[in-house]
BAFI-3210 file (N, C-alpha, C; in Angstrom, 3 decimals, decimal comma, padded with zeros to 6 digits):
// residues 305
n [1|2|3|4|5|6|7|8|9|10|11|12|13|14|15|16|17|18|19|20|21|22|23|24|25|26|27|28|29|30|31|32|33|34|35|36|37|38|39|40|41|42|43|44|45|46|47|48|49|50|51|52|53|54|55|56|57|58|59|60|61|62|63|64|65|66|67|68|69|70|71|72|73|74|75|76|77|78|79|80|81|82|83|84|85|86|87|88|89|90|91|92|93|94|95|96|97|98|99|100|101|102|103|104|105|106|107|108|109|110|111|112|113|114|115|116|117|118|119|120|121|122|123|124|125|126|127|128|129|130|131|132|133|134|135|136|137|138|139|140|141|142|143|144|145|146|147|148|149|150|151|152|153|154|155|156|157|158|159|160|161|162|163|164|165|166|167|168|169|170|171|172|173|174|175|176|177|178|179|180|181|182|183|184|185|186|187|188|189|190|191|192|193|194|195|196|197|198|199|200|201|202|203|204|205|206|207|208|209|210|211|212|213|214|215|216|217|218|219|220|221|222|223|224|225|226|227|228|229|230|231|232|233|234|235|236|237|238|239|240|241|242|243|244|245|246|247|248|249|250|251|252|253|254|255|256|257|258|259|260|261|262|263|264|265|266|267|268|269|270|271|272|273|274|275|276|277|278|279|280|281|282|283|284|285|286|287|288|289|290|291|292|293|294|295|296|297|298|299|300|301|302|303|304|305]
n.u [-062,162|-059,432|-057,297|-056,114|-052,648|-052,192|-054,449|-054,180|-051,876|-052,772|-054,746|-053,241|-051,342|-053,063|-054,023|-051,682|-051,128|-052,962|-051,863|-049,438|-048,478|-046,607|-046,693|-047,289|-049,123|-048,386|-049,480|-049,070|-051,151|-052,550|-054,531|-057,322|-060,976|-061,689|-060,053|-058,771|-056,953|-056,843|-059,488|-059,677|-057,541|-057,339|-055,694|-053,184|-052,676|-051,563|-052,031|-050,029|-050,269|-049,178|-046,305|-043,780|-040,999|-041,006|-042,757|-041,156|-039,070|-040,374|-041,234|-038,752|-038,039|-040,105|-039,403|-036,995|-037,955|-038,839|-041,023|-042,690|-042,765|-044,749|-044,698|-046,551|-046,544|-046,527|-044,370|-042,378|-042,221|-041,311|-038,798|-037,439|-038,340|-038,254|-035,680|-033,275|-033,988|-034,704|-032,235|-030,612|-032,133|-033,122|-030,952|-028,238|-028,741|-030,053|-032,724|-035,520|-037,715|-040,491|-041,060|-043,822|-044,793|-047,002|-047,932|-045,648|-043,256|-044,876|-047,477|-049,288|-050,281|-051,990|-051,419|-049,099|-045,651|-044,548|-045,418|-044,572|-042,452|-039,583|-037,017|-036,688|-035,759|-033,056|-032,180|-032,790|-031,337|-028,764|-028,407|-026,842|-027,895|-030,626|-033,470|-035,193|-038,237|-040,308|-043,221|-045,542|-048,871|-051,551|-050,934|-048,072|-047,579|-048,704|-047,023|-044,572|-045,087|-045,419|-042,836|-041,312|-042,379|-041,558|-038,803|-036,043|-035,152|-034,627|-036,922|-037,951|-040,824|-042,176|-045,109|-047,787|-050,610|-053,855|-054,747|-055,803|-053,915|-053,054|-050,528|-048,437|-046,915|-045,551|-045,148|-041,984|-039,382|-036,878|-033,837|-034,734|-035,938|-038,717|-040,549|-042,211|-042,047|-039,781|-036,631|-036,451|-034,657|-031,492|-032,068|-030,723|-031,383|-033,203|-036,013|-036,404|-038,565|-039,548|-041,788|-045,354|-046,585|-044,366|-044,172|-046,514|-046,005|-043,814|-045,070|-046,806|-044,866|-043,626|-045,737|-045,871|-043,412|-042,601|-040,670|-038,896|-037,532|-038,989|-038,270|-038,929|-038,247|-038,645|-037,533|-035,101|-032,859|-029,269|-028,163|-030,118|-030,267|-027,739|-027,921|-029,602|-028,255|-026,754|-028,687|-029,793|-027,486|-026,894|-028,895|-029,249|-027,452|-027,872|-029,741|-032,798|-033,891|-036,877|-038,337|-040,041|-038,673|-035,997|-033,132|-030,638|-029,238|-030,894|-032,401|-031,430|-028,939|-027,602|-027,587|-025,997|-023,478|-023,069|-023,001|-020,659|-019,777|-021,936|-024,523|-026,440|-029,365|-031,347|-034,794|-036,567|-037,820|-037,698|-035,215|-036,299|-038,726|-042,128|-044,510|-047,113|-049,853|-051,624|-053,390|-052,074|-050,945|-050,791|-048,873|-046,645|-046,367|-045,489|-043,030|-041,726|-041,915|-043,037|-044,841|-043,901|-041,273|-040,181|-040,331|-038,653|-036,187|-035,779|-035,741|-033,451|-031,488|-031,827|-030,984|-028,395|-027,427]
n.v [028,091|028,099|030,874|032,692|033,586|036,334|037,556|036,508|037,788|040,492|040,333|039,400|041,462|043,552|042,617|042,643|045,333|046,422|046,210|047,385|050,456|051,429|050,216|050,654|050,628|050,401|050,629|049,932|050,629|048,193|047,752|047,460|047,353|046,599|046,513|045,316|046,414|049,137|049,821|049,560|051,070|053,788|056,112|055,111|053,962|053,979|054,599|054,560|054,522|053,772|053,994|052,775|052,929|055,389|054,672|052,868|054,543|056,407|054,708|054,003|056,472|056,757|054,607|055,520|057,327|055,811|054,200|051,183|050,177|048,403|047,451|046,883|045,551|044,474|041,710|041,846|044,570|045,586|044,342|044,949|047,349|049,176|048,774|050,247|051,909|049,949|048,697|050,768|051,725|049,423|047,750|049,094|051,052|049,521|049,754|049,010|047,936|046,188|044,386|043,155|041,051|040,130|038,183|036,714|034,855|033,374|033,796|035,782|035,141|035,847|038,495|038,681|038,771|041,193|041,431|039,155|037,536|036,323|036,717|037,933|036,842|036,463|039,118|040,229|038,467|039,327|041,510|042,295|041,514|041,615|039,928|037,101|035,634|032,990|032,158|029,354|028,901|029,757|029,606|029,653|032,038|033,904|033,478|034,336|037,073|037,893|037,322|039,079|041,542|041,672|041,825|044,035|044,597|044,631|043,062|040,816|039,529|037,053|036,376|034,351|034,825|034,811|032,281|029,847|027,642|024,581|023,420|020,450|020,370|021,871|025,302|026,868|028,418|031,059|029,657|027,097|023,783|022,344|019,300|017,473|014,910|012,553|011,279|007,849|005,075|004,609|006,067|008,378|010,763|013,880|016,027|019,587|022,122|025,413|027,710|027,801|026,490|024,932|023,358|021,878|020,448|018,894|017,378|015,917|014,414|012,881|011,308|009,619|008,507|006,819|007,019|008,908|011,891|015,033|018,181|021,411|024,830|028,002|030,565|032,055|033,649|034,113|033,988|032,705|030,260|029,269|028,542|026,394|024,490|022,432|020,560|019,759|018,764|016,505|014,840|013,928|013,116|014,118|016,699|017,961|020,938|022,614|025,343|028,426|030,242|031,769|029,758|031,006|032,688|031,478|029,801|027,232|027,654|029,100|027,219|025,237|026,430|026,470|023,829|022,228|019,575|018,085|017,191|019,470|020,108|021,975|022,424|024,490|027,655|027,973|029,452|031,010|033,533|033,588|033,713|034,598|035,387|033,517|031,043|030,325|027,686|027,033|028,793|028,000|025,506|026,116|026,997|024,762|023,896|021,431|018,506|016,080|016,957|017,295|014,624|013,355|014,500|013,763|010,982|010,589|011,577|009,846|007,485|008,080|009,402]
n.w [117,197|114,976|114,463|111,618|111,152|110,892|111,990|114,555|115,382|115,528|117,506|119,709|120,063|120,740|123,158|124,699|124,663|126,409|128,925|128,574|127,977|126,271|123,782|120,351|117,288|113,943|110,642|107,187|105,272|105,468|107,203|106,737|106,895|109,417|112,434|115,269|117,121|116,402|116,922|119,729|120,715|119,500|119,605|119,588|117,220|113,915|110,558|107,929|105,215|101,821|102,394|103,168|103,945|105,285|107,367|108,818|109,551|111,167|113,181|114,296|115,373|117,297|118,939|119,979|121,740|123,780|123,296|122,110|119,104|116,676|113,422|110,473|107,294|103,833|103,324|101,296|100,849|103,238|103,511|101,158|099,625|101,776|102,597|103,193|105,306|107,197|107,457|108,573|110,771|112,301|112,107|112,188|114,230|116,059|116,941|118,938|117,257|115,901|113,081|111,515|109,188|106,875|103,917|103,248|101,331|098,609|099,316|098,758|096,220|093,988|093,555|092,086|090,863|091,781|094,383|095,614|097,999|098,217|098,911|101,310|103,817|103,352|103,086|105,633|107,230|106,799|108,413|111,244|114,579|114,314|115,141|113,726|112,880|111,855|112,287|112,833|112,627|114,977|117,825|117,972|116,648|118,415|120,612|119,567|119,193|121,866|122,849|121,264|122,069|124,713|124,624|124,259|121,537|117,957|115,643|113,084|111,752|109,901|108,156|106,707|104,466|104,788|105,617|107,960|110,134|111,467|113,166|113,288|115,658|118,661|119,779|119,079|120,714|120,674|119,584|119,965|119,032|117,536|117,316|114,919|114,189|115,295|114,102|113,170|114,707|113,298|111,062|108,905|107,808|107,939|107,899|107,852|108,554|107,536|108,127|107,237|104,859|103,981|106,349|106,153|103,800|104,681|106,635|105,066|103,702|105,730|106,471|104,326|104,342|106,741|109,722|108,908|110,146|111,311|111,877|113,268|112,877|114,243|114,993|113,095|112,697|112,675|115,242|116,794|115,360|115,827|118,504|118,271|116,906|118,184|119,050|116,557|115,220|116,712|116,068|113,356|110,337|107,832|106,350|105,066|104,187|104,050|102,583|101,921|099,986|098,169|097,227|097,542|100,228|102,004|104,877|104,844|103,614|105,614|107,713|106,499|106,525|109,250|109,927|108,996|108,897|108,285|105,947|104,191|102,599|100,283|099,723|097,950|096,618|093,068|090,798|088,889|087,748|088,581|085,954|086,067|088,277|090,832|092,810|096,100|096,389|093,699|092,643|094,153|093,037|090,444|091,080|091,925|094,533|095,998|097,114|095,798|095,196|097,742|098,702|096,853|097,452|100,157|099,896|098,358|100,096|102,320|101,204|100,911|098,680]
ca.u [-061,715|-058,031|-057,182|-054,952|-051,544|-052,279|-055,464|-053,629|-050,955|-053,524|-055,386|-052,250|-050,795|-054,076|-054,061|-050,482|-051,213|-053,789|-050,983|-048,161|-048,810|-045,519|-046,960|-048,012|-049,280|-048,289|-049,830|-048,838|-052,358|-053,035|-055,500|-058,629|-062,115|-061,824|-058,755|-059,084|-056,065|-057,344|-060,808|-059,488|-056,523|-057,192|-054,621|-051,873|-052,730|-051,232|-051,998|-049,077|-050,457|-048,100|-045,073|-043,168|-039,770|-041,370|-043,298|-040,063|-038,323|-041,188|-041,167|-037,447|-038,124|-040,933|-038,645|-036,014|-038,673|-039,236|-042,167|-042,431|-043,578|-044,934|-045,024|-046,980|-046,696|-046,151|-043,000|-041,454|-042,044|-040,487|-037,427|-036,810|-038,622|-037,791|-034,443|-032,277|-034,523|-034,569|-030,822|-030,078|-032,875|-033,142|-029,626|-027,170|-029,145|-030,670|-033,973|-036,420|-038,919|-040,877|-041,717|-044,665|-044,983|-047,728|-047,636|-044,312|-043,185|-045,814|-048,825|-050,138|-050,053|-052,729|-050,867|-048,003|-044,241|-044,203|-045,810|-043,981|-041,333|-038,721|-035,673|-036,668|-034,952|-031,638|-031,869|-032,775|-030,243|-027,517|-028,315|-026,544|-028,654|-032,068|-034,072|-036,071|-039,151|-041,296|-044,091|-046,539|-050,123|-051,961|-050,240|-046,727|-047,588|-048,927|-045,792|-043,551|-045,428|-045,117|-041,364|-040,837|-042,763|-040,835|-037,393|-035,693|-034,310|-035,414|-037,358|-038,680|-041,715|-042,760|-046,372|-048,465|-051,689|-055,094|-055,172|-055,575|-053,020|-052,876|-049,243|-048,283|-045,849|-045,800|-044,326|-040,547|-038,848|-035,512|-032,866|-035,409|-036,369|-039,931|-040,558|-043,493|-041,706|-038,362|-036,144|-036,381|-033,300|-030,834|-032,395|-029,671|-031,870|-034,271|-036,612|-036,565|-039,514|-039,524|-043,068|-046,545|-046,704|-043,314|-044,520|-047,556|-045,343|-043,029|-046,016|-047,190|-043,734|-043,404|-046,846|-045,561|-042,100|-042,478|-039,319|-038,137|-037,783|-039,458|-038,011|-039,448|-037,581|-039,395|-036,582|-034,133|-031,687|-028,104|-027,933|-031,048|-029,862|-026,545|-028,369|-030,299|-027,364|-026,391|-029,778|-029,875|-026,290|-026,952|-030,086|-029,101|-026,250|-028,275|-030,929|-033,480|-034,593|-037,948|-038,669|-040,693|-037,661|-034,932|-032,045|-029,598|-029,539|-031,945|-032,043|-030,548|-027,536|-026,998|-027,305|-024,880|-022,238|-022,930|-022,863|-019,802|-019,573|-023,234|-025,037|-027,681|-029,942|-032,469|-035,934|-037,046|-038,331|-036,780|-034,558|-037,012|-039,847|-043,444|-044,910|-048,423|-050,299|-052,513|-053,546|-050,809|-050,408|-050,446|-047,569|-045,639|-046,150|-044,645|-041,646|-041,162|-041,979|-044,168|-044,609|-042,954|-039,905|-039,674|-040,155|-037,452|-034,983|-035,589|-035,372|-032,037|-030,653|-031,966|-030,183|-026,967|-027,011]
ca.v [028,172|028,611|032,080|032,913|034,211|037,785|037,891|036,172|038,907|041,676|040,073|039,292|042,769|044,348|042,160|043,127|046,818|046,793|046,305|048,034|051,674|051,743|049,565|051,357|049,776|051,175|049,834|050,587|050,423|046,825|047,675|047,109|048,024|046,177|046,264|045,259|047,347|050,496|049,986|049,673|052,068|054,624|057,043|054,446|053,290|054,913|054,043|055,407|054,370|053,021|054,762|051,800|053,428|056,377|053,995|052,336|055,709|056,920|053,710|054,145|057,682|056,443|053,739|056,329|058,052|054,863|053,393|049,852|050,170|047,271|047,931|045,783|045,780|043,328|041,286|042,302|046,001|045,852|043,872|045,447|048,761|049,963|048,106|051,147|052,337|048,810|048,514|051,825|051,810|048,189|047,123|049,944|051,718|048,490|050,228|047,905|047,962|044,820|044,314|041,967|041,179|039,091|037,943|036,140|033,875|033,721|033,687|036,741|034,657|036,550|039,827|038,570|038,810|042,436|041,292|037,961|037,821|035,121|037,119|038,742|036,283|036,752|040,536|040,446|037,696|040,078|042,619|041,781|041,946|041,553|038,596|036,752|034,557|032,576|031,270|028,507|028,761|030,790|029,584|030,100|033,474|034,633|033,317|035,176|038,471|038,095|037,347|040,318|042,718|041,678|042,061|045,351|044,393|044,638|041,741|040,691|038,405|036,786|035,622|034,105|035,796|034,704|030,885|029,253|026,503|023,814|022,668|019,142|020,500|022,958|026,496|026,811|029,713|031,294|028,648|025,820|022,960|021,558|018,047|016,830|013,469|012,328|010,234|006,442|004,581|004,230|007,000|009,400|012,014|014,522|017,206|020,798|023,028|026,828|028,322|026,966|025,583|023,918|022,400|020,983|019,529|017,929|016,482|014,949|013,536|011,911|010,369|008,645|007,931|006,647|006,908|010,149|012,953|016,364|019,230|022,716|025,979|029,273|031,668|031,601|034,502|033,313|033,760|031,632|028,994|028,796|027,865|025,105|023,631|021,251|019,584|019,244|017,997|015,217|014,099|013,322|013,543|014,775|017,483|018,571|022,123|023,000|026,725|029,214|031,279|031,367|029,000|031,931|033,425|030,805|029,166|026,088|028,084|029,429|025,950|024,552|027,022|026,174|022,389|021,780|018,109|017,492|017,541|020,250|020,265|022,909|022,335|025,894|028,191|027,943|030,687|031,810|034,334|033,148|034,640|035,093|035,056|032,365|030,608|030,098|026,372|027,003|029,456|027,107|024,449|026,616|027,161|023,468|023,633|020,521|017,260|015,194|017,481|016,963|013,177|012,999|014,933|012,932|009,640|010,627|011,724|008,621|006,522|008,522|009,877]
ca.w [115,795|114,854|113,716|110,792|111,907|110,857|112,996|115,869|115,716|115,914|118,804|120,765|120,272|121,448|124,569|125,366|124,774|127,569|130,081|128,244|127,237|125,285|122,492|119,351|116,108|112,685|109,473|105,919|104,434|105,525|108,316|106,336|107,511|110,812|113,042|116,708|117,821|116,112|117,590|121,165|121,024|118,268|119,770|119,474|115,915|112,816|109,186|107,166|103,772|101,143|102,670|104,056|104,513|106,285|108,541|109,593|110,129|112,288|114,264|114,940|116,191|118,438|119,808|120,665|122,789|124,798|122,923|121,519|117,889|115,808|112,039|109,647|105,875|103,006|103,571|100,284|100,937|104,396|103,351|099,914|099,403|102,943|103,048|103,786|106,619|108,076|107,728|109,473|111,994|113,079|112,146|112,746|115,460|116,931|117,518|119,243|116,406|115,439|111,797|111,409|107,743|106,128|102,522|103,082|100,248|097,504|099,858|098,039|094,855|092,940|093,292|091,115|091,280|092,488|095,763|096,180|098,889|098,255|099,240|102,540|104,899|103,003|103,386|107,092|107,861|106,603|109,337|112,596|115,709|114,074|115,310|112,660|113,227|110,813|113,061|112,219|113,332|115,909|119,127|117,820|116,297|119,665|121,418|118,947|119,495|123,273|122,986|120,629|122,887|125,979|124,402|123,741|120,353|116,717|115,205|111,822|111,888|108,569|108,207|105,465|104,264|105,587|105,902|109,300|110,021|112,723|112,979|114,026|116,640|119,537|119,522|119,323|121,080|120,120|119,882|120,223|117,923|117,808|116,544|114,486|114,194|115,499|113,202|113,703|114,903|112,066|109,985|108,891|107,188|108,684|107,332|108,666|107,885|107,879|107,675|107,282|103,717|104,114|107,404|105,625|102,878|105,463|107,311|104,019|103,372|106,793|106,400|103,291|104,644|108,198|110,212|108,608|111,157|110,861|112,833|112,913|113,424|114,104|115,003|112,114|112,609|112,884|116,673|117,213|114,757|116,517|119,733|117,956|116,119|118,962|118,987|115,209|114,884|117,391|115,610|112,027|109,565|106,604|106,538|103,935|104,687|103,138|102,938|100,872|099,824|097,209|097,854|097,946|101,420|102,696|106,127|104,500|103,364|106,892|108,427|105,858|107,052|110,685|110,083|107,926|108,862|107,946|104,619|104,269|101,214|100,252|098,812|098,067|095,368|091,920|090,551|087,853|088,217|088,052|084,909|086,330|089,611|091,029|094,207|096,770|096,004|092,254|092,444|094,710|092,085|089,336|091,636|092,275|095,953|096,013|097,870|095,073|095,314|099,096|098,766|096,064|098,222|101,376|099,467|097,968|101,316|103,100|100,521|100,888|097,353]
c.u [-060,311|-058,006|-056,005|-053,869|-051,691|-053,311|-054,946|-052,662|-051,747|-054,165|-054,380|-051,626|-051,762|-054,127|-052,813|-050,508|-052,090|-052,947|-049,675|-048,446|-047,726|-045,850|-047,791|-048,041|-049,291|-048,572|-049,546|-049,967|-052,750|-054,123|-056,859|-059,757|-062,278|-060,417|-058,921|-058,224|-056,561|-058,628|-060,640|-058,530|-056,281|-056,067|-053,249|-051,802|-052,495|-051,201|-051,166|-049,304|-049,297|-046,809|-044,245|-041,903|-040,066|-041,950|-042,198|-039,278|-039,077|-041,163|-039,848|-037,448|-038,975|-040,198|-037,608|-036,624|-039,202|-040,457|-041,739|-043,275|-043,579|-045,402|-045,399|-047,170|-046,342|-044,689|-042,026|-041,205|-041,222|-039,023|-036,699|-037,085|-038,105|-036,432|-033,478|-032,714|-034,401|-033,088|-030,272|-030,760|-032,829|-031,773|-028,609|-027,518|-029,765|-031,920|-034,895|-037,746|-039,187|-041,583|-042,523|-045,231|-045,690|-047,346|-046,226|-044,369|-044,084|-047,279|-049,791|-050,064|-050,714|-052,172|-049,671|-046,637|-043,881|-044,483|-045,279|-042,731|-040,494|-037,280|-035,558|-035,773|-033,449|-031,270|-031,793|-031,647|-028,899|-027,367|-028,082|-027,457|-030,166|-032,544|-035,091|-036,927|-040,082|-042,268|-045,096|-047,773|-050,340|-051,124|-048,785|-046,637|-047,774|-047,666|-044,685|-043,806|-045,121|-043,610|-040,830|-041,193|-041,983|-039,356|-037,132|-034,702|-035,166|-035,720|-038,025|-039,518|-042,423|-043,981|-046,856|-049,618|-052,859|-055,536|-054,869|-054,740|-052,865|-051,639|-049,213|-047,201|-046,204|-044,875|-042,840|-040,084|-037,500|-034,534|-033,427|-035,796|-037,665|-039,944|-041,969|-043,258|-040,170|-037,858|-036,132|-034,906|-032,707|-031,135|-031,462|-030,159|-033,066|-034,731|-036,616|-037,467|-039,397|-040,803|-044,159|-046,682|-045,606|-043,591|-045,555|-046,933|-044,521|-043,912|-046,510|-046,123|-043,514|-044,544|-046,609|-044,216|-041,908|-041,028|-038,480|-038,529|-038,266|-039,255|-038,559|-038,655|-038,450|-038,492|-035,354|-033,022|-030,462|-027,841|-028,845|-030,690|-028,657|-026,867|-028,997|-029,428|-027,046|-027,424|-029,886|-028,675|-026,323|-028,068|-029,904|-027,819|-026,625|-029,582|-031,489|-034,296|-035,610|-038,453|-039,155|-039,813|-036,733|-033,846|-030,921|-030,048|-030,593|-031,506|-031,154|-029,116|-026,835|-026,677|-026,098|-023,528|-022,003|-022,688|-021,950|-019,548|-020,865|-023,580|-026,353|-028,145|-031,169|-033,542|-036,661|-037,587|-037,274|-036,195|-035,270|-038,168|-041,151|-044,005|-046,286|-048,820|-051,202|-052,682|-052,183|-050,180|-050,026|-049,079|-046,447|-045,313|-045,287|-043,204|-041,029|-041,200|-043,207|-043,813|-043,718|-041,488|-039,325|-039,420|-038,867|-036,212|-034,762|-035,229|-033,901|-031,134|-030,716|-031,121|-028,687|-026,502|-026,688]
c.v [028,769|029,825|032,090|033,708|035,703|038,276|037,610|037,262|040,109|041,523|040,051|040,646|043,645|043,916|042,672|044,624|047,233|046,986|047,057|049,274|052,068|051,237|050,442|050,484|050,703|050,222|050,640|050,162|048,956|046,668|047,170|047,806|047,687|045,832|046,397|046,256|048,763|050,789|050,261|050,821|053,027|055,664|056,460|053,633|054,281|054,167|055,026|055,345|053,653|053,838|053,947|052,295|054,476|055,742|053,442|053,481|056,267|056,011|053,785|055,363|057,438|055,558|054,506|057,166|057,087|054,015|052,092|049,672|048,784|047,815|046,765|046,258|044,490|043,009|041,842|043,793|046,383|045,518|044,510|046,933|049,628|049,454|049,051|051,604|051,174|048,598|049,520|051,840|050,591|047,552|047,987|050,555|050,744|048,970|049,076|048,023|046,549|044,992|043,049|041,995|039,970|039,091|037,490|035,066|034,339|033,554|034,723|036,438|035,434|037,935|039,795|038,827|040,071|042,313|039,989|038,331|036,565|035,456|037,802|038,169|036,512|038,140|040,732|039,652|038,457|041,221|042,101|042,360|041,893|040,135|038,354|035,551|034,272|031,614|030,493|028,438|029,792|030,779|030,096|031,570|034,325|034,572|034,225|036,652|038,763|038,187|038,641|041,523|042,807|041,991|043,457|045,217|044,357|043,196|041,858|039,413|038,203|035,921|035,318|035,141|035,540|033,303|030,516|028,000|025,900|022,988|021,371|019,187|021,715|024,143|026,302|028,232|029,937|030,237|027,254|025,115|022,262|020,364|017,634|015,310|013,368|011,190|008,853|006,074|004,136|005,117|008,166|010,743|012,561|015,789|018,362|021,725|024,411|027,435|027,275|026,010|024,535|022,870|021,394|019,960|018,487|016,922|015,425|013,954|012,502|010,874|009,258|007,964|007,765|006,407|008,110|011,207|014,267|017,322|020,551|023,800|027,217|030,449|031,313|032,613|033,653|033,047|032,662|030,277|028,431|028,079|026,517|024,110|022,335|020,140|018,929|018,337|016,606|014,301|013,344|013,840|014,305|015,487|017,968|019,700|022,581|024,377|027,463|030,461|030,836|030,559|029,929|032,700|032,742|030,326|027,963|026,524|028,492|028,174|025,209|025,115|026,628|024,672|021,820|020,304|017,345|017,905|018,291|020,518|021,138|022,449|023,663|026,353|028,195|029,332|031,553|032,559|033,764|034,155|035,199|034,698|033,857|032,073|030,258|028,770|026,309|027,661|028,635|026,008|024,892|026,789|025,863|023,111|022,762|019,260|016,312|015,650|017,169|015,474|012,751|013,346|014,077|011,515|009,566|010,736|010,471|007,504|006,902|009,002|011,383]
c.w [115,751|114,018|112,793|111,541|111,943|111,899|114,405|116,327|116,207|117,269|119,937|121,085|121,034|122,907|125,319|125,583|125,953|128,815|129,801|127,378|126,235|123,902|121,600|118,096|114,864|111,536|108,220|104,952|104,364|106,594|107,918|107,060|108,954|111,365|114,587|117,508|117,601|116,862|119,106|121,553|119,845|118,383|119,645|118,166|114,809|111,501|108,338|105,654|103,145|101,173|103,634|104,712|105,579|107,522|109,416|110,269|111,309|113,435|115,027|115,838|117,444|119,451|120,597|121,816|123,866|124,495|122,267|120,279|117,184|114,476|111,188|108,215|105,131|103,260|102,575|100,383|102,174|104,119|102,147|099,701|100,544|103,470|103,733|105,161|107,625|108,437|108,760|110,820|112,872|113,178|112,864|114,106|116,514|117,621|117,761|118,546|115,939|114,135|111,711|110,013|107,134|104,665|102,274|101,958|099,072|098,037|099,305|096,557|093,755|092,617|092,288|091,707|092,047|093,975|096,418|096,993|099,091|098,544|100,596|103,642|104,638|103,365|104,884|107,775|107,769|107,593|110,721|113,631|115,563|114,215|114,230|113,059|112,101|111,539|112,243|113,114|114,418|117,200|119,016|117,456|117,572|120,523|120,899|119,272|120,953|123,478|122,402|121,470|124,168|125,815|123,866|122,590|119,105|116,268|113,833|111,913|110,559|108,734|106,792|105,277|105,234|105,985|107,335|109,107|111,401|112,577|113,780|115,081|117,510|119,174|119,870|119,614|120,422|120,562|120,105|118,943|118,364|116,891|116,206|114,484|114,358|114,599|113,916|113,872|113,567|110,889|110,025|108,375|107,957|107,918|108,341|107,907|108,417|107,305|107,521|106,074|103,741|105,230|106,917|104,629|103,603|106,166|106,288|103,695|104,436|106,879|105,378|103,482|106,137|108,623|109,920|109,622|110,482|111,981|112,345|113,624|113,209|114,057|114,190|111,838|113,019|114,363|117,192|116,626|115,451|117,792|119,430|117,312|116,887|118,910|117,595|114,862|115,514|116,899|114,339|111,389|108,319|106,853|105,198|104,493|103,628|103,558|101,685|100,655|098,714|097,947|098,319|099,217|102,279|104,077|105,913|104,277|104,656|107,706|107,818|106,333|108,492|110,949|109,024|107,811|108,521|106,470|104,789|102,837|101,293|099,242|098,993|096,717|094,275|091,688|089,489|088,505|087,692|087,106|085,144|087,768|089,620|092,485|094,786|096,311|094,535|092,009|093,015|093,714|090,923|089,777|092,038|093,713|096,181|096,819|097,119|095,216|096,699|099,227|098,011|096,844|099,373|101,024|099,093|099,175|102,208|102,542|100,419|099,570|097,399]
res [m|t|l|p|a|r|e|a|y|r|e|e|l|t|a|l|a|r|d|d|p|r|i|v|c|i|e|a|d|l|g|g|s|a|h|v|f|r|d|q|f|p|g|r|f|f|n|m|g|i|a|e|a|a|a|v|d|i|a|v|g|l|a|s|a|g|l|r|p|f|v|s|t|f|a|t|f|a|a|l|r|a|a|e|s|v|k|l|g|l|g|y|l|a|a|p|v|v|l|v|c|p|y|g|g|v|s|g|g|w|f|g|a|t|h|h|s|l|e|d|l|a|v|l|q|a|l|p|g|v|r|i|a|v|p|c|g|e|a|e|t|r|a|v|i|r|t|a|a|a|a|s|r|p|c|y|v|r|l|d|r|n|d|a|f|d|p|p|f|g|p|a|g|p|g|q|v|s|w|a|a|r|p|a|a|g|q|s|a|c|l|i|s|i|g|e|k|p|a|a|l|c|a|g|a|t|a|r|r|p|g|v|g|h|a|h|l|c|w|v|d|s|a|s|l|a|e|a|i|g|v|l|a|a|t|a|r|r|f|v|v|v|e|e|h|r|a|a|g|s|v|a|s|t|l|a|l|m|l|p|s|h|r|v|r|s|v|s|a|a|s|h|w|p|s|e|g|g|a|h|e|d|v|l|g|t|l|g|l|t|l|p|a|v|l|s|a|i|d|e|e|s|e|g|r]
***
């Protein structure tokens, strides 16, 4: 059975901790009644409660002592509520802390706008030296956690909530591109998905538009994107980037700067605030992040409009 990304993270971190005594797990009141890491390593597990900035500050201190802290909290609380601590600790000091943050985008739809995270990638992208990953599915999430644990650098890992997801592509490492479908000969436009719901939308679009390419990016900090640019630039002239984020500060905006001779279009969350909560797909619908929106964008780009 495929595990949701959040459970895959906990299991993979616990497995790594068996061989690496430096690894500690810090939660900001997301542990719940059952947590595999806490059960196996209670002396290396810390629940900080709803004190996200303090959790980051403590993790930075533990990292300075040679430990490898992983901190988990809501994506919006890590990127915005604890923004100054993240900026100084992970950015300025380059502390090798890994933030693993579920509830990315509007995956916590029922919690409402206070818990939505449609600006986090923009905030983290502005911090030089911080690696950013948006994994899809269990295998890629596990690969991201292994990569983050092995590197002595700060990372931000954005996850959804509790849904399991089987992606139509293999894991992509830093600087790599995975392909769900390569563009057909003569096809000038290509989809790029960032995250699980966007990947599902792109898969739905390519099923209805055979010949359209679908590329997937997991590591989306500027350094990782710069490594992937050559592959993307040689593949198509026009890209439609589908992501659960605001257009401002999005991956699409970063790629547009890196590909000045190509056209990069964003299909993302609208600029308004959802007025009420709901299921994940319902909130995405109110924001315009839907299959018809993806199909419309790819049709226009394929026709050169």
